[in-house]
C-alpha positions, 0 to 999 in steps of 0.5 A: 438543363437543370442540375440534379441535386443528390441528397446524401446521408451519414451511413455507418459502416464496418471498416477493416483497419490495420494499426501501423507502428507509428499509431496511425490507422490504415483502413483496408476495406469497407464492409456494407454487409457480408456480400458488399466488401470494397477493398481500399487500394490507397489512402491519398490524404487524411485530414480533419474536416467537416462532413457535408452530412454533419459532424467533424472527423478525420476524412480519409480520401481513399482510392477504391477501384480507381475512384476517389471516395471519402471515408470518415472516422468520427468519435470511434465510428466510421461512416460514408456519405451515402446517396439517399 
């Protein structure tokens, strides 16, 4: 059985963020629009990485509804690697 390749693209999103006392950013929710809001349950890791869709930024490995999702912060903007 052939493996299906999923194409991804960089999609900029609105993120609700809290600034912690130590200066770190803590993303709280991702907004794709007024009807699509995904609360972030936890941030497991933050590290500087290259994204598969291009660019280098801080990768936030988030837990949303029990699933790990990658959220990127690059040059003052947030994006996700969305399926095309």
